[in-house]
DOKE-108389 format. One record per residue: x, y, z negated of N, C-alpha, C, O in turn; residue number from 1; residue in one letter. Coordinates in Angstrom, 2 decimals, always signed. Atoms other than C-alpha are relative to their C-alpha. Layout:
! DOKE-108389
    n.px    n.py    n.pz   ca.px   ca.py   ca.pz    c.px    c.py    c.pz    o.px    o.py    o.pz   k r
       X       Y       Z       X       Y       Z       X       Y       Z       X       Y       Z NUM a
...
END
This chain:
! DOKE-108389
    n.px    n.py    n.pz   ca.px   ca.py   ca.pz    c.px    c.py    c.pz    o.px    o.py    o.pz   k r
   +0.89   -0.04   -1.39 +112.81 +171.68   +1.04   +0.43   -1.33   +0.67   +1.63   -1.53   +0.49   1 m
   -0.23   +1.17   -0.94 +112.82 +168.19   +3.40   +1.02   +0.68   +0.92   +0.80   +1.85   +1.22   2 n
   -0.99   -0.43   -0.83 +115.75 +168.79   +5.54   -0.75   -0.30   +1.62   -0.48   +0.44   +2.57   3 e
   +0.14   -0.16   -1.42 +114.09 +167.73   +8.69   -1.57   +1.16   -0.08   -2.01   +1.49   +1.02   4 y
   +0.65   -1.04   -0.08 +111.28 +170.37   +7.69   +0.74   +1.40   +0.24   +0.38   +2.23   +1.07   5 i
   -1.05   -1.16   -0.38 +114.23 +173.06   +7.38   +0.64   -0.09   +1.50   +0.98   +0.89   +2.16   6 k
   -0.64   +0.02   -1.41 +115.59 +171.90  +10.59   -0.92   +0.60   +1.21   -0.48   +1.13   +2.23   7 s
   +1.12   -0.18   -1.19 +111.97 +172.44  +12.59   -0.03   +1.67   -0.30   -0.05   +2.57   +0.53   8 d
   +0.14   -1.79   +0.56 +111.80 +175.98  +10.30   +1.12   +0.80   +1.02   +0.82   +1.84   +1.62   9 l
   -1.38   -0.74   -0.49 +115.34 +177.01  +11.90   -0.27   +0.06   +1.33   -0.04   +1.16   +1.83  10 y
   +0.22   -0.15   -1.36 +114.34 +176.20  +15.47   -1.00   +0.89   +0.44   -1.01   +1.50   +1.50  11 r
   +1.16   -1.20   +0.08 +111.23 +178.32  +14.82   +0.39   +1.38   -0.10   +0.06   +2.25   +0.70  12 y
   -0.17   -1.49   +0.33 +112.69 +181.39  +13.12   +1.37   +0.22   -0.17   +1.74   +1.23   -0.76  13 t
   -1.78   -0.01   +0.40 +116.65 +180.81  +13.00   +0.36   +0.08   -1.65   +1.46   +0.30   -2.16  14 g
   -0.22   -0.32   +1.46 +116.20 +181.01   +9.34   -0.70   -1.27   -0.91   -1.62   -1.98   -0.50  15 r
   +0.34   +1.18   +0.55 +115.74 +178.46   +6.69   -0.40   +0.19   -1.63   -0.59   -0.74   -2.42  16 t
   +0.60   -0.17   +1.16 +114.62 +180.51   +3.55   -1.41   +0.25   -0.34   -2.16   +0.77   +0.49  17 d
   +1.17   -0.13   +0.07 +111.59 +180.53   +1.84   -1.05   +1.00   +0.32   -2.23   +0.65   +0.35  18 s
   +0.76   -0.76   -0.71 +110.14 +183.52   +3.13   -0.38   -0.20   +1.38   -1.49   +0.12   +1.81  19 r
   +0.12   +0.65   -1.42 +110.33 +182.28   +6.47   -0.94   -0.98   +0.19   -1.87   -1.03   +1.00  20 a
   +1.23   +1.12   +0.10 +108.65 +179.06   +5.36   -1.14   +0.39   -0.16   -1.94   -0.05   +0.66  21 f
   +1.08   -0.30   +0.20 +105.89 +180.73   +3.92   -0.83   +0.59   +1.08   -1.99   +0.37   +1.40  22 w
   +0.76   -0.65   -1.27 +105.46 +183.04   +6.90   -0.62   -0.79   +0.98   -1.81   -0.73   +1.27  23 g
   +0.70   +1.05   -0.85 +105.13 +180.32   +9.33   -0.76   -0.71   -0.57   -1.70   -0.94   +0.19  24 m
   +1.02   +0.87   +0.31 +103.20 +178.10   +7.22   -1.49   +0.74   +0.05   -2.51   +0.26   +0.53  25 y
   +1.18   -1.13   +0.12 +100.65 +180.94   +6.69   -0.67   +0.18   +1.50   -1.86   +0.05   +1.75  26 r
   +0.47   -0.44   -1.35 +100.49 +181.88  +10.42   -0.04   -0.74   +1.10   -0.51   -0.29   +2.14  27 h
   -0.31   +0.86   -1.27 +101.28 +178.97  +12.69   -0.48   -1.49   -0.20   +0.22   -2.35   -0.72  28 d
   +0.61   +1.33   +0.14  +99.18 +175.98  +12.74   +0.75   -1.07   +0.51   +0.61   -2.20   +0.05  29 r
   -0.82   +1.18   -0.58 +101.51 +173.96  +14.69   +1.26   -0.30   -1.05   +1.78   -1.42   -1.18  30 t
   -1.02   +0.79   +0.87 +104.21 +174.11  +12.03   -0.79   -0.51   -1.12   -0.36   -1.51   -1.68  31 f
   +0.91   +0.48   +1.01 +101.46 +173.62   +9.49   +0.13   -1.75   +0.29   +0.62   -2.70   -0.33  32 r
   +0.09   +1.99   -0.35 +100.80 +170.05  +11.35   +1.58   -0.49   -0.41   +1.77   -1.21   -1.39  33 w
   -1.22   +0.46   +0.28 +104.80 +169.63  +11.61   +0.36   -0.36   -1.51   +0.75   -1.48   -1.82  34 q
   -0.21   -0.08   +1.52 +105.21 +170.35   +7.71   -0.81   -1.57   -0.38   -0.16   -2.52   -0.82  35 v
   +0.70   +1.22   +0.44 +102.21 +167.50   +7.13   +0.67   -1.22   +0.64   +0.61   -2.25   -0.03  36 a
   -0.27   +1.04   -0.78 +103.70 +165.19   +9.63   +1.60   -0.39   -0.70   +1.92   -1.56   -0.88  37 f
   -1.30   +0.35   +0.47 +107.33 +165.36   +8.16   -0.24   -0.40   -1.51   +0.51   -1.29   -1.90  38 r
   +0.17   +0.73   +1.09 +105.93 +164.77   +4.54   -0.66   -1.24   +0.08   -0.33   -2.18   -0.64  39 l
   +0.74   +1.45   +0.04 +103.61 +162.01   +5.41   +1.17   -1.02   +0.39   +1.10   -2.15   -0.09  40 a
   -1.23   +0.89   -0.45 +106.68 +160.30   +6.78   +0.91   -0.50   -1.13   +1.33   -1.66   -1.19  41 k
   -0.54   +0.57   +1.12 +108.43 +160.22   +3.60   -0.82   -0.79   -0.98   -0.37   -1.35   -1.98  42 t
   +1.21   +0.76   +0.83 +105.30 +158.69   +2.12   -0.25   +0.34   -1.54   -0.57   -0.43   -2.45  43 g
   +0.53   -0.66   +1.13 +104.79 +161.29   -0.57   -1.46   +0.18   -0.03   -2.05   +0.29   +1.05  44 s
   +1.35   -0.22   +0.23 +101.35 +161.74   -1.93   -0.61   +1.32   +0.69   -1.53   +1.29   +1.50  45 f
   +0.17   -1.20   -0.66 +101.27 +165.48   -1.08   +0.13   -0.12   +1.55   -0.75   +0.46   +2.18  46 l
   +0.07   +0.19   -1.23 +102.34 +164.50   +2.46   -1.14   -0.77   +0.76   -1.51   -0.62   +1.93  47 g
   +1.22   +1.13   -0.25  +99.57 +161.83   +2.60   -1.35   +1.09   +0.39   -2.04   +1.19   +1.40  48 k
   +1.16   -0.97   +0.15  +97.06 +164.58   +1.61   +0.00   +1.18   +1.04   -1.02   +1.53   +1.64  49 v
   -0.28   -0.94   -1.28  +98.39 +167.20   +4.08   -0.53   -0.48   +1.73   -1.21   +0.02   +2.62  50 l
   +0.23   +0.81   -1.50  +98.41 +164.68   +7.09   -1.63   -0.17   +0.07   -2.10   +0.30   +1.10  51 w
   +1.30   +0.47   -0.10  +94.64 +163.54   +6.47   -0.84   +1.32   +0.18   -1.91   +1.33   +0.78  52 k
   +0.85   -1.39   -0.22  +93.63 +167.52   +6.23   +0.48   +0.46   +1.52   -0.47   +0.86   +2.21  53 l
   -0.51   -0.56   -1.08  +95.76 +168.56   +9.40   +0.03   -0.79   +1.29   +0.00   -0.27   +2.41  54 n
   -0.07   +0.88   -1.30  +95.93 +165.62  +11.73   -1.07   +0.14   +0.99   -0.74   +0.01   +2.17  55 r
   +1.43   -0.04   -0.89  +92.27 +166.02  +13.34   -0.07   +1.23   +0.56   -0.37   +1.47   +1.73  56 m
   +0.16   -1.66   -0.55  +92.41 +169.92  +13.35   +0.73   +0.30   +1.19   +0.23   +1.11   +1.98  57 k
   -0.86   -0.52   -1.07  +95.11 +170.22  +15.88   -0.05   -1.10   +1.31   -0.78   -2.09   +1.31  58 h
   +0.36   +0.82   -1.18  +95.62 +168.68  +19.48   +1.31   -0.49   +0.34   +1.71   -0.64   +1.50  59 e
   -1.27   +0.91   -0.09  +98.92 +167.03  +18.79   -0.47   -1.15   -0.68   -0.99   -1.22   -1.80  60 i
   -0.25   +1.35   +0.07  +99.05 +163.30  +19.18   +1.03   -0.70   -0.61   +1.09   -1.82   -0.10  61 d
   -1.20   +0.72   +0.00 +102.20 +162.05  +17.61   -0.14   -0.65   -1.33   -0.10   -0.04   -2.40  62 i
   +0.08   +1.05   +0.86 +101.80 +158.84  +15.60   +0.94   +0.08   -1.19   +2.10   +0.38   -0.89  63 p
   -1.00   +0.09   +1.09 +103.53 +158.65  +12.15   +1.42   -0.85   +0.42   +2.58   -0.66   +0.07  64 l
   -1.08   +1.37   +0.00 +105.44 +155.46  +13.44   +0.94   +0.80   +1.14   +2.10   +0.40   +1.09  65 e
   -0.91   -0.53   -0.90 +107.08 +157.84  +16.49   +1.28   +0.34   -0.71   +1.18   +0.94   -1.78  66 t
   -1.17   -0.68   +0.71 +110.76 +158.53  +15.57   +0.42   +1.24   +0.91   +0.70   +1.37   +2.10  67 q
   -0.25   -1.65   -0.21 +111.37 +162.23  +15.64   +1.26   +0.67   -0.43   +1.13   +1.05   -1.60  68 v
   -1.41   -0.72   +0.28 +114.94 +163.84  +15.31   -0.45   +1.42   -0.72   -1.56   +1.95   -0.81  69 g
   -0.10   -1.55   +0.59 +115.73 +167.18  +13.57   -0.62   +0.80   +0.92   -0.87   +0.39   +2.06  70 y
   +0.15   -1.13   -0.84 +114.66 +170.36  +14.91   -0.88   -0.18   +1.16   -0.50   +0.06   +2.30  71 g
   +0.76   -0.05   -1.09 +111.57 +169.70  +16.81   -0.79   +1.24   +0.11   -1.23   +1.87   -0.85  72 l
   +0.77   -1.54   -0.42 +109.86 +172.74  +18.45   -1.41   -0.43   +1.00   -1.39   -0.85   +2.16  73 y
   +1.19   -0.01   -1.06 +106.36 +172.52  +19.86   -0.54   +1.29   +0.46   -1.12   +2.04   -0.33  74 i
   +0.44   -1.47   -0.70 +105.53 +175.54  +22.12   -1.28   -0.10   +0.22   -1.65   -1.21   +0.59  75 g
   +1.56   -0.54   +0.05 +101.95 +176.76  +22.17   -0.68   -0.95   -0.33   -1.51   -1.38   +0.47  76 h
   +0.92   +0.84   +0.83 +100.51 +174.41  +19.83   -0.41   -1.12   +0.70   -1.13   -1.82   -0.02  77 g
   +0.55   +1.25   -0.48  +99.69 +171.59  +22.06   -0.84   +0.40   +1.37   -0.86   +1.55   +1.82  78 g
   +0.36   +1.49   +0.81  +97.87 +169.49  +23.16   +1.18   -0.76   +0.20   +1.86   -0.40   +1.16  79 p
   -0.91   +0.76   -0.31 +100.42 +166.93  +22.95   -0.37   -1.43   -0.02   -1.28   -1.64   -0.81  80 i
   +0.24   +1.35   +0.46 +100.22 +163.09  +23.10   +0.90   -0.73   +0.27   +1.14   -0.84   +1.47  81 i
   -0.83   +0.81   +0.01 +102.78 +160.76  +22.37   -0.26   -1.64   -0.52   -0.92   -1.90   -1.52  82 c
   +0.41   +1.28   +0.59 +102.69 +156.90  +22.04   +1.24   -0.28   -1.06   +2.35   +0.24   -1.05  83 n
   -0.60   +0.35   +1.25 +103.93 +155.20  +18.71   +1.57   -0.23   +0.34   +2.38   +0.10   -0.52  84 p
   -0.79   +0.92   +0.00 +106.76 +153.48  +20.31   +1.11   +1.26   +0.54   +2.28   +0.99   +0.28  85 t
   -0.99   -1.18   -0.37 +108.69 +156.92  +21.75   +1.14   +0.37   -0.89   +0.89   +0.36   -2.10  86 a
   -1.43   -0.64   +0.56 +112.07 +158.16  +20.55   +0.14   +1.25   +0.07   +0.39   +1.65   +1.21  87 v
   -0.20   -1.41   -0.84 +112.33 +161.76  +20.51   +1.43   +0.42   -0.66   +1.37   +0.33   -1.88  88 i
   -1.27   -0.57   +0.62 +115.96 +163.07  +19.58   -0.06   +1.47   -0.64   -1.07   +2.16   -0.74  89 g
   +0.05   -1.31   +0.61 +117.11 +166.17  +17.93   -0.08   +1.32   +1.09   +0.36   +1.31   +2.24  90 n
   -0.05   -1.38   -0.67 +116.45 +169.89  +19.04   -0.86   -0.39   +1.49   -0.36   -0.08   +2.57  91 n
   +0.78   +0.06   -0.89 +113.67 +168.85  +21.35   -1.29   +0.81   +0.05   -2.12   +0.89   -0.86  92 v
   +1.30   -0.97   +0.03 +111.02 +171.29  +22.68   -0.85   -0.97   +0.91   -0.51   -1.56   +1.93  93 n
   +1.32   +0.57   -0.73 +107.74 +169.76  +23.69   -0.90   +1.06   +0.27   -1.32   +1.71   -0.68  94 l
   +0.85   -0.90   -0.33 +105.51 +172.09  +25.84   -1.36   -0.39   -0.04   -1.52   -1.58   -0.32  95 s
   +1.25   +0.21   +0.28 +101.90 +172.15  +25.73   -0.38   -0.94   +1.61   +0.17   -0.84   +2.71  96 q
   +0.46   +0.97   -0.67  +99.96 +169.39  +27.59   +0.99   -1.07   +0.62   +0.86   -1.55   +1.75  97 w
   -0.84   +1.03   -0.25 +102.85 +166.96  +27.50   -0.45   -1.34   -0.59   -0.95   -1.43   -1.70  98 t
   +0.55   +0.96   +0.39 +102.08 +163.54  +27.42   +1.28   -1.11   +0.07   +1.97   -1.15   +1.08  99 t
   -1.20   +0.99   -0.13 +104.80 +160.58  +26.51   -0.58   -1.18   -0.14   -1.02   -1.50   -1.25 100 i
   +1.05   +1.20   +0.18 +103.06 +157.31  +27.31   +0.72   -1.23   +0.37   +1.94   -1.33   +0.52 101 g
   -0.19   +1.43   +0.20 +103.11 +153.76  +27.61   -1.03   -0.80   +0.30   -1.91   -0.84   -0.56 102 s
   +1.05   +1.00   -0.16 +100.82 +151.15  +29.29   +0.50   -1.39   -0.49   -0.43   -2.11   -0.86 103 n
   -0.72   +1.21   +0.44 +102.94 +148.16  +28.29   +1.06   +0.08   -0.82   +0.70   +0.19   -1.99 104 g
   -1.04   +0.02   +1.00 +106.17 +148.21  +26.61   +0.35   +1.43   -0.65   -0.47   +2.34   -0.68 105 g
   -0.37   -1.31   +0.62 +107.81 +151.02  +24.99   -0.04   +1.37   +0.76   -0.12   +1.45   +1.98 106 g
   +0.25   -1.31   -0.65 +107.57 +154.60  +25.66   +1.41   +0.85   +0.25   +2.41   +0.20   -0.07 107 a
   -1.18   -0.70   -0.44 +110.35 +157.07  +26.71   +1.21   -0.01   -1.45   +0.95   -0.10   -2.65 108 a
   -1.13   -0.50   +1.09 +113.67 +157.64  +24.66   +0.53   +0.98   +0.32   +1.10   +0.87   +1.40 109 i
   +0.04   -1.16   -0.34 +114.26 +160.99  +24.72   +1.24   +0.61   -0.96   +1.09   +0.72   -2.18 110 i
   -1.07   -0.28   +0.47 +117.99 +162.31  +24.07   +0.03   +1.18   -1.07   -0.98   +1.39   -1.73 111 g
   +0.00   -1.51   +0.79 +119.15 +165.74  +22.03   +0.07   +1.17   +0.80   +0.55   +1.10   +1.94 112 d
   +0.08   -1.36   -0.80 +118.77 +169.21  +23.23   -0.76   +0.11   +1.29   -0.41   +0.78   +2.25 113 n
   +0.74   -0.01   -1.04 +115.94 +168.41  +25.45   -0.93   +1.00   +0.45   -1.49   +1.36   -0.59 114 v
   +0.90   -0.90   -0.44 +113.67 +170.91  +27.24   -1.04   -0.65   +0.59   -0.58   -1.08   +1.65 115 y
   +0.87   +0.44   -0.59 +110.33 +169.43  +28.29   -1.02   +0.98   +0.59   -1.86   +1.35   -0.23 116 i
   +0.92   -1.26   -0.41 +108.27 +172.14  +30.41   -1.58   -0.72   -0.33   -1.91   -1.81   -0.80 117 g
   +1.77   +0.30   +0.10 +104.28 +172.13  +30.40   -0.25   -0.95   +0.86   +0.46   -1.12   +1.86 118 p
   +0.69   +0.91   -0.82 +102.14 +169.40  +31.74   +1.09   -0.95   +0.69   +1.12   -1.13   +1.91 119 s
   -0.71   +0.97   -0.44 +104.81 +166.91  +32.00   -0.25   -1.49   -0.77   -0.34   -1.55   -2.00 120 c
   +0.29   +1.40   +0.29 +104.18 +162.97  +31.70   +1.26   -0.63   +0.26   +1.81   -0.47   +1.34 121 c
   -1.08   +0.83   +0.08 +107.09 +160.69  +30.80   -0.83   -1.36   -0.10   -1.61   -1.74   -0.97 122 l
   +0.80   +1.30   -0.15 +105.86 +157.46  +31.95   +0.85   -1.68   -0.22   +1.87   -1.99   +0.40 123 v
   -0.83   +0.94   +0.48 +106.96 +154.10  +30.41   +1.19   +0.01   -0.50   +1.31   +1.05   -1.14 124 e
   -1.18   +0.03   +0.99 +110.58 +153.25  +28.86   +1.02   +0.81   +1.01   +1.96   +0.18   +1.49 125 r
   -0.95   -0.22   -0.90 +112.33 +155.81  +31.13   +1.26   +0.90   -1.61   +0.96   +1.30   -2.74 126 v
   -0.61   -0.55   +1.02 +115.38 +157.22  +29.16   +0.66   +1.42   +0.58   +1.46   +1.56   +1.50 127 k
   -0.76   -1.21   -0.32 +116.16 +160.89  +29.18   +1.26   +0.68   -0.77   +1.24   +0.78   -2.00 128 i
   -1.51   -0.18   +0.56 +119.82 +162.13  +28.47   -0.05   +1.22   -0.80   -1.05   +1.95   -0.85 129 g
   -0.29   -1.11   +0.90 +121.17 +164.67  +26.13   -0.10   +1.34   +1.05   +0.04   +1.19   +2.26 130 d
   +0.06   -1.65   -0.53 +120.81 +168.63  +27.24   -0.78   -0.22   +1.39   -0.25   +0.18   +2.42 131 n
   +0.62   -0.20   -1.26 +118.21 +167.99  +29.90   -1.06   +0.56   -0.07   -1.70   +0.56   -1.12 132 v
   +1.05   -1.05   -0.27 +115.66 +170.23  +31.23   -0.89   -0.51   +0.97   -0.43   -0.72   +2.09 133 t
   +0.50   +0.66   -0.75 +112.73 +168.77  +32.65   -1.41   +1.39   +0.45   -2.09   +2.13   -0.26 134 l
   +1.05   -1.32   -0.27 +110.37 +171.30  +34.67   -1.40   -0.07   -0.04   -1.87   -1.20   +0.09 135 g
   +1.89   -0.03   -0.02 +106.47 +171.99  +34.54   -0.59   -0.58   +0.88   -0.70   -0.16   +2.03 136 a
   +0.79   +0.94   -1.00 +104.64 +169.42  +35.99   +0.45   -1.02   +0.13   -0.33   -1.85   +0.61 137 g
   -0.65   +1.14   -0.40 +106.90 +166.85  +36.24   -0.41   -1.46   -0.74   -0.60   -1.83   -1.89 138 s
   +0.40   +1.60   +0.73 +106.05 +163.18  +36.12   +1.09   -0.91   +0.04   +1.61   -1.22   +1.12 139 i
   -1.44   +0.70   +0.06 +108.97 +161.09  +34.98   +0.05   -1.44   +0.06   -0.24   -2.00   -0.99 140 v
   +0.10   +1.37   -0.05 +109.19 +157.64  +35.96   +1.54   -0.58   +0.38   +1.52   -1.45   +1.25 141 t
   -1.20   +0.21   -0.32 +112.99 +157.14  +36.25   +0.69   +0.56   -1.03   +0.21   +1.51   -1.65 142 k
   -0.85   -0.79   +1.11 +115.71 +157.96  +33.82   +0.76   +1.31   +0.42   +0.91   +1.47   +1.63 143 d
   -0.68   -1.43   -0.01 +117.47 +161.30  +33.72   +1.16   +0.03   -0.82   +1.23   +0.09   -2.05 144 i
   -1.61   -0.45   +0.81 +121.29 +161.74  +33.08   -0.02   +1.02   -0.68   -0.80   +1.96   -0.59 145 p
   -0.53   -1.13   +0.71 +122.93 +163.69  +30.74   +0.11   +1.28   +0.63   +0.26   +1.17   +1.85 146 d
   -0.03   -1.31   -0.89 +123.03 +167.72  +31.72   -0.73   +0.16   +1.09   -0.47   +1.00   +1.95 147 n
   +0.59   -0.55   -1.18 +120.79 +167.68  +34.03   -1.47   +0.61   +0.04   -2.13   +0.57   -1.00 148 a
   +1.11   -0.60   -0.06 +117.63 +169.51  +35.37   -0.75   -0.57   +1.02   -0.38   -0.39   +2.18 149 t
   +1.05   +0.51   -0.82 +114.62 +167.62  +36.92   -1.17   +0.48   +0.19   -1.68   +0.97   -0.81 150 a
   +1.35   -0.35   +0.00 +111.34 +168.50  +38.31   -0.59   -0.83   +1.05   +0.10   -1.56   +1.75 151 a
   +0.65   +0.54   -1.27 +108.83 +167.23  +40.74   -1.17   -1.01   -0.61   -1.16   -1.39   -1.78 152 g
   +0.67   +1.23   +0.16 +105.98 +164.62  +40.96   +0.44   -0.92   +1.30   +0.23   -0.57   +2.46 153 n
   -1.06   +0.27   +1.08 +108.06 +162.32  +40.83   +1.12   +0.82   -0.13   +1.55   +1.46   +0.83 154 y
   -1.00   -0.81   +0.25 +110.80 +164.00  +39.06   +1.24   -0.36   +0.96   +1.58   -1.51   +1.24 155 a
   -1.23   +0.12   -0.82 +113.79 +164.52  +41.23   +1.18   +0.67   -0.84   +0.86   +1.64   -1.53 156 k
   -1.12   -0.72   +0.66 +117.44 +165.50  +39.70   +0.17   +1.24   +1.26   +0.35   +0.98   +2.45 157 l
   -0.11   -1.15   -0.46 +117.62 +169.15  +40.89   +1.76   +0.29   +0.02   +2.47   +0.50   +1.00 158 l
   -1.58   -0.82   +0.31 +121.27 +170.19  +39.44   +0.38   -0.35   -1.35   -0.33   -0.96   -2.14 159 n
   -0.95   +0.17   +1.37 +123.88 +170.14  +36.51   +0.13   +1.41   -0.51   +1.14   +1.50   -1.21 160 y
   -0.26   -1.27   -0.17 +123.79 +173.64  +36.26   -1.08   +0.50   -1.65   -2.25   +0.15   -1.79 161 n
   +0.73   -0.43   +0.86 +122.71 +175.35  +32.82   -0.64   -1.02   -0.93   -1.85   -1.02   -1.14 162 n
   +0.67   +1.32   +0.70 +122.20 +172.15  +30.65   -0.33   +0.61   -1.57   +0.44   +1.25   -2.29 163 p
   +0.38   -0.43   +1.45 +120.09 +172.78  +27.34   -0.38   +1.64   -0.17   -0.47   +2.22   -1.25 164 g
   +0.15   -1.77   +0.14 +119.35 +176.77  +28.35   -0.81   +0.04   -0.61   -0.47   +0.73   -1.57 165 r
   +1.14   -0.31   +0.70 +116.23 +176.73  +26.89   -0.15   -0.86   -1.81   -1.06   -1.07   -2.61 166 y
   -0.30   +0.52   +1.59 +117.39 +175.18  +23.53   +0.15   +1.13   -1.00   +1.35   +1.27   -1.26 167 i
   -0.72   -0.96   +0.85 +117.41 +178.23  +20.95   -0.41   -0.51   -1.37   -1.35   -1.19   -1.78 168 f
   -0.36   +0.58   +1.33 +118.56 +177.82  +17.61   -0.22   -1.37   -0.48   -0.97   -1.82   -1.35 169 n
   -0.42   +1.40   +0.51 +119.75 +174.40  +17.52   +0.44   -0.52   -1.26   +1.45   -0.12   -1.83 170 p
   -0.52   +0.36   +1.26 +119.87 +172.55  +14.52   +1.24   -0.88   +0.05   +1.40   -1.78   +0.88 171 w
   -1.27   +0.69   -0.26 +123.42 +171.36  +13.69   -0.18   -1.27   -0.79   -0.24   -1.16   -2.01 172 e
   +0.17   +1.31   +0.92 +122.96 +167.54  +12.56   +1.45   -0.22   -0.05   +2.31   -0.09   +0.82 173 v
   -1.60   +0.75   +0.58 +126.09 +166.14  +10.40   -0.25   -1.08   +0.15   +0.58   -1.95   -0.12 174 n
END
């Protein structure tokens, strides 16, 4: 099994065995989308076929050009909109109605162990540090430092308590 697929599976189930894989693949359309995404990025024929079959059926628009680390977790199946220039780190949670966009230059650079709450918009080339929590409805237009919790429209730094507290089953990257 592809290491990226294993890492995504582990984030959802805490397991990487074939029984967990087939259970998730059968019952979770978001996980099926992720398998197609990960395989298509490898350039495999199967990946390309699955990508064509799954891409338009879901409300997840993360282009293949987007750099995505290990252990991606997409809560509630989207919708998710992501600019192809975004960089998404390891063990990132994307909640429903998340937009990572850019009108001009590059899009956001998201660190490791980041929780992005529902209805968040990350605008332009903001840098989101490691172990960050972004509260629901946040509009992020400025960089957020490591280990911070931020929320609001426009997102403001709230505290440095409990960094990464919503990242369950993190994948250990070697």
